[in-house]
N, CA and C of each residue as an Amber inpcrd file, in Angstrom:
protein
   237
 -85.7120000   2.2900000  40.1730000 -85.7600000   2.7300000  38.7960000
 -86.5810000   1.7330000  37.9790000 -87.4750000   2.2530000  37.1700000
 -88.2860000   1.3970000  36.3160000 -87.7890000   1.4720000  34.8750000
 -87.9150000   0.3550000  34.2160000 -87.5620000   0.2720000  32.8090000
 -88.6710000   0.8980000  31.9730000 -88.3460000   1.3090000  30.7470000
 -89.3820000   1.8260000  29.8640000 -90.3240000   0.7000000  29.4260000
 -89.9220000  -0.5430000  29.6810000 -90.7360000  -1.7110000  29.3450000
 -91.4470000  -2.2900000  30.5680000 -91.4930000  -1.5370000  31.6720000
 -92.0030000  -2.0500000  32.9470000 -93.3870000  -2.6760000  32.8160000
 -94.3170000  -1.9830000  32.2040000 -95.6880000  -2.4850000  32.0850000
 -95.7440000  -3.7580000  31.2420000 -95.0040000  -3.7960000  30.1380000
 -94.9840000  -4.9720000  29.2750000 -94.3660000  -6.1780000  29.9880000
 -93.3100000  -5.9380000  30.7620000 -92.6580000  -7.0210000  31.4960000
 -93.6130000  -7.5930000  32.5400000 -94.2750000  -6.7180000  33.2860000
 -95.2250000  -7.1820000  34.2980000 -96.3490000  -8.0020000  33.6780000
 -96.9090000  -7.5520000  32.5780000 -97.9880000  -8.2850000  31.9110000
 -97.5010000  -9.6400000  31.4080000 -96.2930000  -9.6790000  30.8480000
 -95.7330000 -10.9280000  30.3360000 -95.5760000 -11.9380000  31.4650000
 -95.0040000 -11.5100000  32.5900000 -94.7960000 -12.4020000  33.7370000
 -96.1380000 -12.8330000  34.3230000 -97.0840000 -11.9030000  34.4400000
 -98.3940000 -12.2000000  35.0090000 -99.1390000 -13.2450000  34.1660000
 -99.0520000 -13.1390000  32.8490000 -99.7450000 -14.0640000  31.9620000
 -99.1680000 -15.4820000  32.0090000 -97.9610000 -15.6530000  32.5130000
 -97.3430000 -16.9870000  32.6100000 -97.8720000 -17.7440000  33.8240000
 -98.4920000 -17.0800000  34.7690000 -99.1210000 -17.6910000  35.9550000
 -98.1840000 -18.6330000  36.6980000 -96.9530000 -18.2010000  36.9160000
 -96.0030000 -18.9890000  37.6930000 -95.2510000 -20.0500000  36.9180000
 -95.5470000 -20.2080000  35.6310000 -94.8520000 -21.2050000  34.8190000
 -93.5440000 -20.6120000  34.2950000 -92.5170000 -21.4460000  34.0930000
 -91.2560000 -20.9380000  33.5450000 -91.4240000 -20.4650000  32.1010000
 -90.6300000 -19.4740000  31.7340000 -90.6440000 -18.9560000  30.3680000
 -89.2210000 -18.6730000  29.9240000 -89.0160000 -18.6610000  28.6090000
 -87.6850000 -18.4130000  28.0570000 -87.3580000 -16.9250000  28.1060000
 -86.1440000 -16.6280000  28.4980000 -85.6680000 -15.2550000  28.5550000
 -85.6960000 -14.6240000  27.1630000 -85.3400000 -15.3900000  26.1310000
 -85.3140000 -14.8380000  24.7740000 -86.7270000 -14.5080000  24.2750000
 -87.7490000 -15.2400000  24.7120000 -89.1340000 -14.9280000  24.3180000
 -89.5440000 -13.5670000  24.8730000 -89.1530000 -13.2930000  26.1170000
 -89.4340000 -11.9900000  26.7280000 -88.7690000 -10.8790000  25.9260000
 -87.5110000 -11.0840000  25.5500000 -86.8020000 -10.0690000  24.7740000
 -87.4170000  -9.8850000  23.3920000 -87.8790000 -10.9720000  22.7750000
 -88.5060000 -10.8690000  21.4510000 -89.7830000 -10.0360000  21.5150000
 -90.5730000 -10.2160000  22.5590000 -91.8130000  -9.4550000  22.6980000
 -91.5210000  -7.9820000  22.9830000 -90.5110000  -7.7080000  23.7860000
 -90.2140000  -6.3230000  24.1740000 -89.6030000  -5.5060000  23.0410000
 -88.5470000  -6.0280000  22.4330000 -87.7930000  -5.2270000  21.4710000
 -87.7630000  -5.7970000  20.0580000 -88.2790000  -6.9950000  19.8600000
 -88.3490000  -7.5590000  18.5210000 -87.1700000  -8.4170000  18.1170000
 -86.1450000  -8.5270000  18.9570000 -85.0340000  -9.4200000  18.6770000
 -84.4540000  -9.8940000  19.9960000 -83.7260000 -11.0030000  19.9700000
 -83.2960000 -11.6180000  21.2200000 -81.8710000 -11.2540000  21.6420000
 -81.1900000 -10.3940000  20.9020000 -79.8290000 -10.0080000  21.2700000
 -79.7970000  -8.8580000  22.2690000 -80.9560000  -8.3360000  22.6240000
 -81.0440000  -7.1970000  23.5380000 -80.6630000  -7.6240000  24.9520000
 -79.9600000  -6.7560000  25.6480000 -79.6240000  -7.0310000  27.0500000
 -78.5020000  -8.0370000  27.1650000 -78.1370000  -8.3030000  28.3740000
 -77.0670000  -9.2410000  28.6390000 -77.1420000  -9.6970000  30.0770000
 -75.9850000 -10.0270000  30.6390000 -75.9490000 -10.5300000  32.0080000
 -76.4210000  -9.4910000  33.0180000 -76.0590000  -8.2160000  32.8070000
 -76.4820000  -7.1750000  33.7410000 -77.9910000  -6.9840000  33.6960000
 -78.5720000  -7.0100000  32.5020000 -80.0140000  -6.8340000  32.3670000
 -80.7510000  -8.0350000  32.9490000 -80.2110000  -9.2370000  32.7510000
 -80.7930000 -10.4460000  33.3180000 -80.7600000 -10.3770000  34.8420000
 -79.6290000  -9.9690000  35.4090000 -79.5170000  -9.8430000  36.8680000
 -80.4970000  -8.7990000  37.4010000 -80.6270000  -7.6810000  36.6880000
 -81.5670000  -6.6290000  37.0960000 -83.0050000  -7.1400000  37.0560000
 -83.3700000  -7.8660000  35.9970000 -84.7160000  -8.4410000  35.8920000
 -85.0000000  -9.4010000  37.0390000 -84.0450000 -10.2810000  37.3410000
 -84.2390000 -11.2570000  38.4020000 -84.4410000 -10.5720000  39.7450000
 -83.6680000  -9.5340000  40.0060000 -83.7710000  -8.8240000  41.2840000
 -85.0580000  -8.0030000  41.3520000 -85.3840000  -7.2760000  40.3130000
 -86.5310000  -6.3710000  40.3100000 -87.8580000  -7.1160000  40.3360000
 -87.9870000  -8.1710000  39.5610000 -89.2610000  -8.8740000  39.4230000
 -89.3040000 -10.1950000  40.1930000 -88.2980000 -10.4450000  41.0360000
 -88.2530000 -11.6230000  41.9020000 -88.3830000 -12.9080000  41.0810000
 -87.4520000 -13.0780000  40.1420000 -87.4670000 -14.2330000  39.2430000
 -86.3590000 -15.2070000  39.6140000 -86.5830000 -16.4690000  39.3190000
 -85.6010000 -17.5130000  39.5560000 -85.1100000 -18.0220000  38.2050000
 -83.8060000 -18.2140000  38.0750000 -83.2110000 -18.6560000  36.8120000
 -82.9270000 -20.1490000  36.8410000 -83.1860000 -20.8080000  35.7200000
 -82.7930000 -22.1970000  35.5240000 -82.3850000 -22.3480000  34.0640000
 -81.7690000 -23.4600000  33.7510000 -81.3300000 -23.6840000  32.3790000
 -81.8450000 -25.0120000  31.8590000 -82.2450000 -24.9960000  30.6070000
 -82.6110000 -26.2120000  29.8830000 -81.7330000 -26.2380000  28.6420000
 -80.6200000 -26.9360000  28.7480000 -79.6410000 -26.9000000  27.6650000
 -79.0140000 -25.5180000  27.6100000 -79.1400000 -24.8490000  26.4640000
 -78.6150000 -23.4930000  26.3320000 -79.6600000 -22.4310000  26.6250000
 -80.9060000 -22.8320000  26.8320000 -81.9840000 -21.8790000  27.0700000
 -81.9670000 -21.4080000  28.5220000 -82.1310000 -20.1000000  28.7180000
 -82.2710000 -19.5390000  30.0510000 -83.7590000 -19.4250000  30.3350000
 -84.1960000 -20.1070000  31.3710000 -85.5950000 -20.0990000  31.7600000
 -85.7450000 -19.2670000  33.0260000 -86.7900000 -18.4530000  33.0830000
 -87.0740000 -17.6430000  34.2580000 -88.4550000 -18.0220000  34.7830000
 -88.6190000 -17.9180000  36.0990000 -89.8880000 -18.2610000  36.7180000
 -90.1150000 -17.3270000  37.8970000 -91.3520000 -16.8860000  38.0620000
 -91.7280000 -16.0160000  39.1710000 -91.7050000 -16.8220000  40.4630000
 -91.0450000 -16.2850000  41.4820000 -90.9990000 -16.9220000  42.7870000
 -92.1380000 -16.3450000  43.6250000 -93.0350000 -17.1890000  44.1220000
 -94.1190000 -16.6540000  44.9620000 -93.5660000 -16.1090000  46.2660000
 -94.1920000 -15.0490000  46.7600000 -93.7490000 -14.4500000  48.0170000
 -94.1170000 -15.3730000  49.1640000 -93.1870000 -15.5200000  50.0900000
 -93.4140000 -16.3490000  51.2670000 -94.0460000 -15.5000000  52.3610000
 -95.1310000 -15.9980000  52.9420000 -95.7840000 -15.3010000  54.0410000
 -95.2440000 -15.9000000  55.3340000 -94.6820000 -15.0740000  56.2100000
 -94.1980000 -15.6070000  57.4850000 -95.3410000 -16.2630000  58.2550000
 -95.0240000 -17.3110000  58.9950000 -96.0560000 -18.0650000  59.6890000
 -96.8120000 -17.2190000  60.7070000 -96.1340000 -16.2560000  61.3300000
 -96.8010000 -15.4060000  62.3190000 -97.9230000 -14.5860000  61.6770000
 -97.6830000 -14.0900000  60.4480000 -98.6660000 -13.2590000  59.7720000
 -99.7540000 -14.0810000  59.1070000 -99.4680000 -15.3320000  58.7370000
-100.4620000 -16.1220000  58.0320000-101.5220000 -16.6980000  58.9810000
-101.2370000 -16.7270000  60.2580000-102.2020000 -17.2370000  61.2270000
-103.3030000 -16.2170000  61.4440000-104.5540000 -16.6490000  61.3620000
-105.6830000 -15.7250000  61.5330000-106.2360000 -15.7390000  62.9520000
-105.8240000 -16.7240000  63.7530000-106.3200000 -16.7810000  65.1300000
-105.2170000 -16.3800000  66.0960000-105.6120000 -15.7370000  67.1590000
-104.6530000 -15.3540000  68.2050000-104.6600000 -16.4070000  69.3000000
-103.4690000 -16.8320000  69.7030000-103.3730000 -17.8380000  70.7570000
-103.2130000 -17.2020000  72.1000000
């Protein structure tokens, strides 16, 4: 299931280029205020967009986790 904000969320995450960002900043850009969503929406975002959560004081920081390539597939030569 995709959110009605799917395209905006993807662009926001893509523009961060792997750097952590505040969860409330994402909510401010999407809906105009930071009270939107809660723990369920945060969990859904983390699962859907492969994000990692950390905290800086009271701020919830999210960061895109790069996909891991298995070593068998990353090798270009056959032994």
